[in-house]
Phi, psi and omega in degrees: 000129182270130178280145184297322185277355178244012178288139178291146181284153186260227191273009176101007178283179186298320181293320180293325178293320177296320179297320180290327176291320178291333179289348176285342180288118183287158181297322179299326180289322178294315180296317179295324178295319177296318179295321178295318178298314179295324177296321177294323178295317179298317180298312185281339183257337184237325185273311187282326187289130175269321177243109190292342184264345181269142173058039179299315179298325180292321177296320178298313180298313181294319180297314181289321182289313179292323177297318177294319179298311181293320179295320178296322179295321178295319177296322178296317178297320177296319178297314181296325181298328177272321184292326182294326177288324180294333183260009179054049177247159181293111187294315182299317181296313183289326176294323177295316180296315183292322183277330186273320184293131187285154172068021180079010180295323179298322178291321178296317178298319179298313182291334176282327187253003184291149181281158176290156178291134181263149173223166179261139175293131181293341184270312186241004176064020176283138176281124180227154175298147184289351178275350180287146177261335178229145176288131180286347180269319187234004181061025178285130180279117183255349179215151180290133178225160175288138180285348182259309183257352177059030173266158183291145176227162174277153183289347179265355181286142174268330180229151177292135181283345181266315185242352178080012181294142178286113185287339178292334180284349183280341182055057178297152177302150184301329181289346180255359178266140182280317184234137178239153181278000000 
């Protein structure tokens, strides 16, 4: 059985991107989240109730909701611990901000201020954001773009989705074409 967070990413579609993002969650975080969830169940079902027969539905609701909330927070901390390294940001500072700031405010601040993912240009080895279509140092084309409006296109598109330009007329490099004759 293949676990969802360890599945290899595919051809770049939306589902494959979600799988690659989920694979950033470390195993220690998943195990700790399960333990936190079970601990919340133990707390609400065995430690807190004084009269075991009263308010049983409320205890179930509170146990599952608080357990899910705390477990999700542990998974979020695990995700940030890996994502911060991938983006070349100071890991200690961001982990402190995410864990110390109350109510998930630190995580919101992290997602608002995080740097783009960096990649290396295949031609000159310069580190560039993965959203760039051309290397700013050597003008090497690293992603398929429309030859008329220079917006990103998929390698399987025949026409630009923004301006309707015929992409076959652009003579894109062979490494950026999906199908060749």
